[in-house]
Backbone bond lengths (Angstrom), bond angles and torsions (degrees), N, CA, C in turn:
res aa  C-N    CA-C-N  psi(-1)  N-CA   C-N-CA  omega(-1)  CA-C   N-CA-C  phi
1 C - - - 1.505 - - 1.561 109.72 -
2 Q 1.343 118.33 -41.94 1.424 120.13 -178.06 1.561 104.31 -71.83
3 L 1.203 123.78 -35.72 1.435 124.04 177.24 1.487 111.52 -54.46
4 F 1.287 118.75 -47.57 1.512 124.64 -177.92 1.458 110.86 -86.91
5 R 1.378 118.12 -4.66 1.456 121.52 -177.43 1.545 113.42 49.10
6 V 1.370 112.60 53.55 1.452 117.55 -176.46 1.516 112.55 -84.58
7 G 1.381 117.99 -23.01 1.441 119.39 -178.05 1.494 114.85 61.34
8 A 1.394 116.70 -148.72 1.424 124.02 -179.47 1.580 111.23 -82.24
9 T 1.215 118.98 57.85 1.466 126.78 179.64 1.404 116.27 -110.20
10 F 1.376 116.70 170.06 1.464 116.01 175.51 1.582 113.74 -72.53
11 V 1.321 112.54 -17.10 1.514 113.09 172.85 1.472 113.09 -64.46
12 C 1.351 114.87 -36.98 1.518 120.73 176.28 1.550 109.48 -60.64
13 I 1.288 115.73 -43.27 1.449 120.89 179.87 1.582 110.13 -64.14
14 F 1.266 115.51 -47.12 1.484 124.40 -179.76 1.597 107.55 -54.81
15 M 1.389 114.06 -55.36 1.417 117.75 -177.08 1.623 114.74 -56.98
16 L 1.383 106.44 -36.93 1.515 112.53 -177.45 1.581 107.79 -71.03
17 I 1.277 115.29 -43.83 1.481 117.80 179.92 1.558 110.01 -62.67
18 S 1.270 113.35 -39.71 1.517 120.53 -179.56 1.552 109.16 -60.58
19 I 1.316 117.48 -43.88 1.431 116.90 -177.49 1.549 110.02 -71.14
20 M 1.331 117.81 -36.56 1.493 120.63 -178.85 1.548 108.92 -65.80
21 V 1.301 114.39 -44.47 1.554 115.27 -178.66 1.529 111.68 -67.38
22 A 1.305 118.30 -33.97 1.488 119.06 177.69 1.444 114.88 -65.43
23 F 1.429 116.64 -44.08 1.495 121.43 -179.53 1.572 108.85 -71.81
24 F 1.318 117.79 -46.93 1.438 114.98 -174.15 1.483 114.42 -73.92
25 F 1.412 119.94 -30.55 1.499 120.84 169.96 1.557 112.13 -66.94
26 T 1.240 116.78 -28.87 1.503 116.42 174.32 1.475 111.25 -65.21
27 A 1.381 118.86 -49.08 1.455 120.22 178.46 1.520 109.88 -67.75
28 W 1.289 122.21 -34.92 1.476 127.53 174.80 1.508 110.68 -54.15
29 E 1.311 113.89 -49.64 1.459 121.36 -175.57 1.529 111.45 -67.94
30 E 1.455 115.27 -37.90 1.374 120.34 -179.66 1.512 114.87 -62.38
31 W 1.426 112.05 -31.40 1.492 117.38 179.39 1.644 108.40 -59.99
32 H 1.337 113.17 -37.97 1.518 115.52 -174.09 1.473 111.81 -91.34
33 S 1.261 120.43 -38.41 1.542 123.63 -173.29 1.479 116.10 -98.73
34 G 1.378 113.55 -19.01 1.508 117.12 -173.19 1.486 114.59 73.44
35 V 1.300 117.79 8.51 1.471 124.28 -177.99 1.477 111.89 -120.67
36 V 1.310 115.90 129.54 1.564 120.19 175.82 1.469 104.43 -91.76
37 Q 1.363 114.16 118.47 1.464 119.68 174.15 1.502 108.96 -90.68
38 T 1.342 114.73 121.74 1.498 121.82 -174.06 1.578 110.69 -112.67
39 A 1.301 114.94 10.94 1.510 113.34 -175.75 1.495 108.19 -153.54
40 V 1.408 111.75 153.37 1.528 121.14 175.77 1.493 102.60 -111.31
41 G 1.297 123.46 102.73 1.367 124.46 -173.27 1.526 113.88 68.43
42 Q 1.338 116.86 -120.75 1.359 124.10 174.95 1.534 118.16 -96.06
43 I 1.407 111.80 -3.13 1.501 120.91 177.98 1.558 109.01 -101.73
44 G 1.324 110.00 119.01 1.559 115.55 178.11 1.493 110.18 -127.24
45 V 1.329 110.16 -160.41 1.486 119.65 -175.63 1.546 109.40 -61.65
46 T 1.255 119.50 -46.17 1.557 120.86 -177.86 1.427 109.74 -59.34
47 E 1.469 117.73 -47.77 1.424 119.34 178.40 1.484 113.59 -61.51
48 G 1.272 118.77 -35.73 1.426 123.72 175.91 1.517 113.33 -59.24
49 Q 1.326 115.85 -42.19 1.422 123.81 178.38 1.679 109.08 -64.17
50 F 1.330 110.18 -45.00 1.554 112.38 179.19 1.437 109.00 -64.44
51 F 1.362 122.40 -34.85 1.477 121.77 176.61 1.513 112.08 -64.15
52 S 1.323 115.09 -38.74 1.477 121.31 -178.84 1.563 107.77 -66.72
53 I 1.319 116.20 -41.17 1.476 120.24 -176.51 1.495 109.80 -68.06
54 I 1.355 114.38 -41.66 1.550 118.70 177.56 1.455 110.11 -64.89
55 G 1.280 119.85 -41.79 1.457 124.10 174.50 1.490 115.75 -56.77
56 L 1.392 115.95 -46.43 1.383 119.58 173.48 1.438 120.27 -61.49
57 I 1.423 114.49 -35.99 1.434 120.69 174.12 1.595 112.39 -66.41
58 I 1.278 113.35 -42.03 1.452 119.75 175.55 1.527 112.15 -57.51
59 V 1.387 113.78 -45.15 1.497 114.99 173.82 1.441 115.62 -64.43
60 A 1.332 117.07 -34.76 1.479 116.29 -179.71 1.578 113.10 -70.12
61 I 1.240 114.15 -30.31 1.520 118.99 179.25 1.556 112.19 -86.16
62 F 1.351 117.17 -48.79 1.453 117.16 -175.01 1.467 115.56 -100.84
63 G 1.381 115.34 -16.06 1.507 118.88 -172.15 1.484 113.71 90.31
64 P 1.378 119.55 153.74 1.420 124.40 -179.06 1.555 113.44 -55.43
65 E 1.246 119.11 -23.86 1.533 120.64 -178.19 1.388 110.33 -66.31
66 M 1.353 122.99 -12.03 1.481 126.99 177.65 1.513 109.64 -58.99
67 F 1.308 116.01 -35.33 1.470 117.81 -175.60 1.521 112.88 -84.31
68 D 1.315 119.71 -0.46 1.433 128.01 175.60 1.570 111.86 -95.28
69 T 1.303 111.58 -0.15 1.505 117.37 -177.53 1.482 107.82 -63.49
70 Q 1.378 113.69 132.95 1.427 121.38 178.32 1.555 112.60 -85.09
71 I 1.291 114.74 133.48 1.495 122.24 -179.43 1.533 107.40 -117.64
72 A 1.363 115.69 122.41 1.514 115.57 179.36 1.527 111.61 -68.01
73 L 1.382 111.09 140.56 1.492 116.47 174.40 1.565 115.95 -94.33
74 P 1.275 116.85 150.20 1.420 115.25 178.90 1.488 112.74 -59.59
75 A 1.349 113.70 152.47 1.470 121.21 -171.20 1.579 111.45 -56.95
76 F 1.337 114.47 -43.06 1.521 118.38 -175.16 1.538 110.24 -69.80
77 I 1.274 122.41 -21.41 1.530 127.02 173.94 1.565 108.35 -83.33
78 S 1.384 116.29 -50.10 1.436 117.67 -178.93 1.574 112.66 -63.28
79 E 1.245 118.96 -28.29 1.501 118.54 -176.90 1.599 107.71 -74.48
80 N 1.357 118.72 -30.11 1.445 124.11 -175.72 1.540 110.94 -84.24
81 I 1.314 121.62 -31.86 1.364 124.86 -175.00 1.481 113.02 -104.50
82 G 1.301 122.33 -18.59 1.429 128.91 174.02 1.594 109.74 84.99
83 Y 1.303 117.83 16.14 1.498 119.12 173.62 1.490 108.19 -123.22
84 S 1.289 117.46 140.94 1.488 125.07 179.73 1.502 113.42 -93.55
85 T 1.312 116.78 -23.84 1.488 123.04 -174.63 1.458 111.72 -133.00
86 I 1.380 116.66 165.84 1.425 120.58 176.25 1.535 102.94 -150.65
87 T 1.395 115.56 146.28 1.467 116.88 179.32 1.490 111.44 -97.05
88 I 1.391 116.74 161.79 1.391 120.49 -177.88 1.577 111.41 -60.19
89 K 1.326 116.43 -32.73 1.394 122.30 176.91 1.542 114.01 -64.35
90 E 1.319 114.88 -35.26 1.509 119.17 179.21 1.526 106.84 -76.27
91 I 1.249 118.90 -33.73 1.532 120.09 175.81 1.506 112.49 -60.87
92 A 1.401 113.50 -46.01 1.379 116.85 175.13 1.504 118.00 -58.69
93 V 1.338 113.53 -40.00 1.553 120.28 178.84 1.539 105.92 -63.79
94 L 1.338 119.11 -42.96 1.431 122.17 -178.98 1.553 113.71 -62.08
95 L 1.385 114.18 -41.00 1.378 121.26 175.36 1.536 114.46 -59.38
96 V 1.447 112.32 -45.20 1.415 120.73 176.86 1.570 112.98 -57.64
97 L 1.415 109.85 -41.87 1.428 116.68 -177.76 1.567 111.26 -65.12
98 V 1.387 115.18 -45.54 1.435 118.28 179.39 1.561 108.83 -61.69
99 G 1.246 115.24 -44.19 1.558 113.22 179.66 1.476 114.26 -66.49
100 Q 1.241 116.67 -34.04 1.469 119.43 175.15 1.504 114.14 -63.08
101 I 1.342 116.77 -45.31 1.452 119.66 179.38 1.532 111.14 -63.88
102 Q 1.353 115.99 -36.83 1.495 119.58 179.26 1.532 108.59 -67.16
103 F 1.282 113.77 -43.16 1.564 120.37 179.02 1.449 113.65 -59.80
104 V 1.332 115.46 -47.12 1.535 122.09 -175.85 1.570 106.05 -64.41
105 I 1.332 118.11 -44.49 1.473 119.06 -178.21 1.445 111.21 -65.45
106 S 1.352 119.26 -36.19 1.406 122.57 -174.65 1.500 108.99 -72.44
107 V 1.374 117.55 -34.93 1.505 120.28 177.24 1.504 109.82 -73.53
108 L 1.340 119.59 -41.31 1.451 120.64 175.69 1.483 113.34 -56.52
109 C 1.268 115.41 -41.64 1.536 120.99 179.21 1.433 110.26 -66.54
110 S 1.371 118.25 -40.60 1.488 119.37 -178.53 1.539 110.25 -68.89
111 V 1.243 119.42 -41.25 1.430 124.72 -178.94 1.557 110.81 -65.54
112 Y 1.356 113.69 -41.70 1.486 120.70 176.81 1.524 109.34 -55.17
113 K 1.291 117.85 -43.00 1.481 122.28 -173.24 1.551 110.16 -73.68
114 T 1.340 115.99 -20.42 1.456 113.38 -171.36 1.591 112.95 -117.11
115 T 1.275 119.75 -13.68 1.454 122.79 178.31 1.471 113.42 -85.19
116 P 1.320 119.50 141.55 1.608 121.26 173.50 1.476 106.57 -86.31
117 N 1.341 122.65 -15.19 1.478 121.49 -176.70 1.606 107.91 -138.56
118 M 1.271 115.12 90.35 1.437 121.28 -174.52 1.535 110.54 -63.71
119 L 1.335 116.98 -35.85 1.458 127.54 -176.36 1.474 109.67 -61.06
120 R 1.470 113.08 -45.75 1.521 117.56 -177.95 1.509 104.28 -71.66
121 S 1.319 120.89 -40.30 1.500 117.26 -176.87 1.542 112.51 -62.97
122 L 1.346 116.57 -37.27 1.439 121.00 177.83 1.494 113.18 -67.85
123 S 1.397 116.31 -30.13 1.435 117.64 179.40 1.540 111.43 -71.37
124 W 1.278 117.22 -15.71 1.610 119.21 174.14 1.482 109.62 -74.61
125 L 1.339 121.67 -13.32 1.436 121.14 179.25 1.476 110.11 -84.31
126 L 1.368 121.74 -15.97 1.511 126.48 -173.58 1.629 109.77 -57.00
127 P 1.393 120.77 -42.53 1.481 116.90 177.80 1.598 106.99 -59.91
128 L 1.290 118.07 -44.32 1.467 116.93 -172.99 1.565 109.24 -63.87
129 I 1.401 111.12 -41.06 1.469 115.25 -177.27 1.520 107.71 -66.39
130 A 1.211 122.17 -39.81 1.554 126.72 175.77 1.525 108.59 -56.81
131 L 1.306 116.28 -44.45 1.497 120.41 -178.07 1.550 109.62 -66.83
132 C 1.343 118.15 -43.69 1.426 122.54 174.87 1.513 115.92 -59.68
133 V 1.309 115.65 -41.70 1.559 126.28 176.58 1.479 106.57 -63.91
134 L 1.378 121.92 -49.73 1.441 121.84 -179.29 1.589 110.87 -65.72
135 T 1.292 117.20 -35.46 1.475 119.10 176.71 1.441 109.62 -65.30
136 A 1.330 118.82 -40.56 1.448 118.82 -177.17 1.541 109.60 -70.35
137 L 1.339 119.45 -38.59 1.432 122.79 177.57 1.540 111.33 -65.63
138 W 1.306 118.91 -27.16 1.431 119.30 179.29 1.497 113.08 -68.64
139 Y 1.318 115.64 -19.41 1.480 119.82 -178.64 1.488 110.93 -65.34
140 H 1.307 121.28 -21.73 1.543 122.22 -177.55 1.567 107.99 -92.31
141 S 1.291 120.84 0.55 1.466 121.04 -175.18 1.551 109.65 -91.07
142 T 1.297 112.97 149.33 1.484 118.82 174.10 1.460 115.20 -63.96
143 F 1.374 115.65 -27.05 1.566 117.23 175.30 1.492 113.08 -65.47
144 F 1.402 119.84 -40.44 1.416 123.02 179.23 1.515 109.32 -63.69
145 K 1.272 115.36 -44.64 1.478 120.72 -176.89 1.575 108.76 -59.41
146 A 1.387 114.98 -35.88 1.413 115.82 -174.06 1.546 115.12 -95.49
147 H 1.352 114.32 -20.03 1.456 115.32 -179.10 1.605 106.01 -141.76
148 P 1.293 117.03 67.07 1.473 113.86 -179.77 1.476 116.51 -65.93
149 A 1.356 122.08 -30.44 1.387 125.22 -179.12 1.565 110.22 -66.99
150 L 1.405 117.96 -39.32 1.404 117.72 177.92 1.509 114.98 -71.65
151 A 1.289 112.66 -32.75 1.529 119.24 177.14 1.574 106.54 -64.68
152 V 1.269 119.38 -45.04 1.382 124.31 -176.74 1.499 111.09 -64.22
153 F 1.382 117.52 -39.17 1.391 125.42 177.46 1.573 110.21 -64.16
154 C 1.269 118.85 -44.10 1.449 121.64 177.03 1.544 112.07 -59.35
155 V 1.348 112.77 -50.97 1.492 118.47 177.31 1.517 111.44 -59.16
156 G 1.296 119.39 -36.02 1.381 125.47 176.65 1.513 116.75 -63.31
157 Q 1.275 113.87 -36.11 1.452 120.87 176.57 1.482 112.54 -69.66
158 I 1.328 119.08 -37.20 1.415 121.53 177.97 1.555 110.33 -76.05
159 F 1.253 120.53 -35.88 1.395 126.02 173.65 1.604 111.15 -59.01
160 F 1.357 111.74 -45.11 1.492 120.10 179.90 1.594 109.18 -52.87
161 V 1.350 111.67 -51.20 1.580 112.18 -177.53 1.464 111.23 -67.03
162 L 1.310 119.70 -36.03 1.495 122.29 -173.70 1.470 107.59 -67.29
163 T 1.347 117.86 -45.44 1.450 122.42 178.34 1.486 111.66 -68.49
164 S 1.330 118.76 -38.71 1.509 120.93 176.92 1.470 110.80 -60.75
165 K 1.372 118.33 -46.11 1.438 117.94 177.09 1.498 116.34 -62.75
166 M 1.280 114.79 -33.69 1.556 119.51 179.58 1.570 106.10 -68.97
167 I 1.239 118.81 -38.89 1.458 122.68 -179.65 1.497 108.77 -68.25
168 V 1.326 117.72 -42.41 1.458 120.32 176.13 1.530 113.22 -62.84
169 C 1.379 110.29 -41.85 1.496 113.01 175.81 1.510 114.06 -62.53
170 S 1.354 113.93 -37.38 1.430 117.52 -178.88 1.603 111.62 -65.58
171 M 1.296 114.04 -36.12 1.421 123.04 -177.29 1.609 105.69 -69.19
172 S 1.281 116.37 -40.01 1.476 115.51 -169.42 1.602 109.11 -107.79
173 K 1.302 114.85 3.43 1.471 119.78 179.95 1.486 113.07 57.49
174 M 1.374 118.73 39.52 1.461 123.52 174.77 1.561 109.43 -94.96
175 S 1.268 116.97 158.60 1.437 118.06 175.97 1.488 109.65 -74.82
176 F 1.360 114.68 140.52 1.508 118.95 -178.75 1.616 107.13 -72.52
177 P 1.335 114.50 133.66 1.477 118.48 176.78 1.458 114.41 -64.12
178 F 1.345 119.14 145.60 1.435 123.30 -178.33 1.513 109.07 -83.85
179 F 1.361 116.17 -42.82 1.490 119.59 -170.77 1.539 107.44 -95.42
180 H 1.273 120.61 138.44 1.392 132.05 173.68 1.520 111.77 -135.17
181 I 1.281 117.49 111.45 1.478 118.54 -171.91 1.500 114.58 -68.91
182 Q 1.319 117.54 -18.36 1.454 122.62 171.46 1.515 115.32 -57.22
183 L 1.396 113.89 -38.00 1.447 117.36 179.46 1.465 111.37 -70.32
184 L 1.299 119.93 -25.54 1.515 121.09 173.22 1.483 110.37 -72.70
185 F 1.339 119.94 -39.62 1.450 116.81 174.01 1.519 117.50 -63.55
186 L 1.374 113.52 -27.70 1.510 118.72 173.36 1.424 109.18 -75.25
187 A 1.344 120.77 -43.91 1.499 124.82 -169.58 1.497 108.80 -62.95
188 I 1.369 119.84 -36.61 1.418 116.49 -174.10 1.550 114.80 -61.89
189 P 1.361 119.22 -53.23 1.492 119.07 179.29 1.489 114.18 -70.69
190 V 1.381 120.67 -30.34 1.432 124.50 173.10 1.482 113.31 -61.81
191 L 1.264 117.34 -56.53 1.460 119.58 -179.40 1.506 112.73 -63.34
192 Q 1.347 117.27 -35.07 1.527 119.72 178.73 1.500 110.19 -65.34
193 Q 1.379 117.83 -40.47 1.395 123.64 -177.11 1.515 115.06 -80.15
194 S 1.351 116.83 -29.12 1.490 121.45 -170.70 1.501 112.39 -96.27
195 L 1.377 115.07 -46.41 1.411 120.35 -171.80 1.574 112.45 -83.51
196 N 1.374 115.54 -23.06 1.392 117.20 -178.00 1.507 107.26 -140.32
197 A 1.382 114.94 78.86 1.454 120.85 -168.77 1.532 109.81 -66.72
198 D 1.408 119.52 -35.50 1.422 119.82 -178.44 1.511 111.76 -65.18
199 M 1.337 117.61 -46.98 1.463 125.03 179.28 1.516 108.73 -65.33
200 G 1.292 117.93 -37.31 1.522 120.52 175.27 1.464 110.90 -59.34
201 A 1.343 113.88 -45.37 1.492 117.99 -176.50 1.473 110.48 -66.89
202 K 1.457 119.08 -38.86 1.473 116.55 175.36 1.413 118.75 -69.92
203 V 1.380 117.58 -31.05 1.455 124.38 -179.24 1.567 109.81 -76.24
204 C 1.350 115.72 -47.61 1.435 123.00 -165.63 1.518 108.44 -88.95
205 G 1.409 116.55 -28.55 1.452 118.43 -177.37 1.452 110.76 81.32
206 K 1.318 116.39 -167.04 1.457 122.98 -168.68 1.532 111.32 -75.58
207 D 1.397 118.36 -7.44 1.435 118.77 -173.07 1.501 107.95 -83.75
208 G 1.359 120.64 7.99 1.453 123.06 171.62 1.566 110.97 73.39
209 G 1.359 119.51 20.94 1.441 123.59 -176.55 1.439 118.04 84.35
210 M 1.453 117.83 26.43 1.390 119.61 179.64 1.450 117.48 -60.49
211 Y 1.403 117.36 -36.47 1.436 120.65 179.36 1.565 110.20 -65.98
212 A 1.245 116.84 -47.97 1.466 122.32 175.13 1.460 113.36 -54.93
213 F 1.382 117.28 -42.15 1.430 120.83 -179.17 1.545 107.64 -69.05
214 V 1.293 120.12 -49.17 1.501 122.34 179.66 1.471 108.73 -50.43
215 A 1.347 117.99 -51.82 1.388 120.26 179.90 1.515 117.98 -58.36
216 S 1.376 116.45 -38.17 1.384 123.51 176.90 1.586 111.14 -71.51
217 L 1.326 117.04 -43.87 1.417 118.79 176.98 1.496 112.08 -64.51
218 S 1.292 119.95 -40.62 1.480 123.78 176.63 1.479 110.26 -53.51
219 L 1.350 116.75 -52.13 1.492 122.41 -178.63 1.562 110.07 -60.65
220 V 1.320 116.27 -41.83 1.423 120.42 179.36 1.511 110.68 -61.35
221 L 1.327 114.19 -49.62 1.503 116.84 -176.93 1.644 108.75 -67.33
222 I 1.278 119.34 -30.06 1.508 116.61 -178.78 1.522 107.01 -74.54
223 F 1.276 120.11 -40.81 1.451 118.90 178.76 1.481 113.36 -73.20
224 N 1.325 120.34 -28.90 1.449 121.27 172.84 1.491 110.30 -68.77
225 L 1.311 121.06 -33.24 1.422 124.88 172.63 1.457 111.86 -62.77
226 I 1.340 116.29 -45.98 1.426 120.63 -175.86 1.537 107.12 -64.77
227 F 1.298 118.23 -36.77 1.522 122.04 179.34 1.567 108.33 -65.09
228 I 1.358 117.19 -49.03 1.411 125.45 -178.03 1.648 111.30 -55.74
229 V 1.323 112.63 -55.08 1.451 121.97 176.11 1.478 114.04 -55.74
230 G 1.366 116.65 -48.28 1.378 122.68 -179.72 1.592 112.97 -63.33
231 F 1.354 113.60 -41.78 1.519 117.24 176.75 1.500 111.88 -63.32
232 I 1.341 114.40 -47.99 1.479 118.90 -179.24 1.562 108.54 -59.89
233 S 1.335 120.26 -42.57 1.404 119.34 -179.21 1.482 115.15 -63.20
234 Q 1.361 116.50 -44.03 1.452 126.27 -178.71 1.538 109.57 -60.44
235 I 1.444 115.30 -50.80 1.418 119.28 -177.13 1.467 116.11 -68.24
236 T 1.386 115.96 -35.21 1.445 117.61 176.53 1.487 113.39 -72.51
237 Q 1.261 114.82 -30.88 1.521 119.14 173.83 1.478 112.30 -68.58
238 H 1.349 116.40 -40.11 1.506 119.38 176.88 1.519 109.49 -64.00
239 L 1.348 116.15 -45.05 1.512 118.74 -175.58 1.526 115.97 -82.21
240 G 1.339 113.39 -11.14 1.472 118.84 -178.28 1.470 116.16 71.24
241 I 1.320 116.04 34.94 1.424 125.19 -180.00 1.479 110.48 -116.28
242 Y 1.388 117.46 167.68 1.510 121.54 177.70 1.495 113.07 -111.19
243 C 1.240 116.33 138.58 1.511 127.61 -176.89 1.479 108.94 -152.80
244 L 1.370 117.73 130.87 1.490 120.53 -179.44 1.503 116.21 66.40
245 K 1.377 116.49 9.35 1.424 121.88 179.04 1.458 106.98 -157.48
246 L 1.426 113.48 160.51 1.385 120.94 -176.88 1.552 110.05 -94.78
């Protein structure tokens, strides 16, 4: 997002959701197939890192305005969509969208072939869907417009614990839990600020909901810490090793 200088725009939300879907779906597929998929066709993690490096070099040389360069569209395309130009940034977003669609279809097909209960497997995606919906709703709030980095950080903390639990469930072959209290902590300020903007402004004041956000993030971090300490304690006890203690 910093590379393309998207700021508090829907492109930022789209890129964030794309990353969350890619990582969670990879862990979700691993639970069923035992294989970690790290590529979409010929484009994988390493190629993605190379693209990021090249993008950063371009920004260092030409500046972030480079990605706002307008490129003329062919006449037969512009006549159908009503736009005559497209930016490099928009091309990158379209490529990510196409890759994500192909990746999701590939994972769904792989899970369908290996799972005995597709309905149960699909139900494990509901927490991720809820997180993506809440993230998209937050785009309309005054808090996201004023503090996009803090909003993304909070969403990232919740995504971290969801994906970590899916990876642990994949390793132990346990069912993925349906309820995650961190989503509830996020839902309260997001719904307050997004679905009822007038009430949110009256309750939260001119700070754009900073107090509600700090309370929500604090609870998320506390429960994430509880999860991490509990996981480390259980796995070290199982393996007979020491961690976080002498």
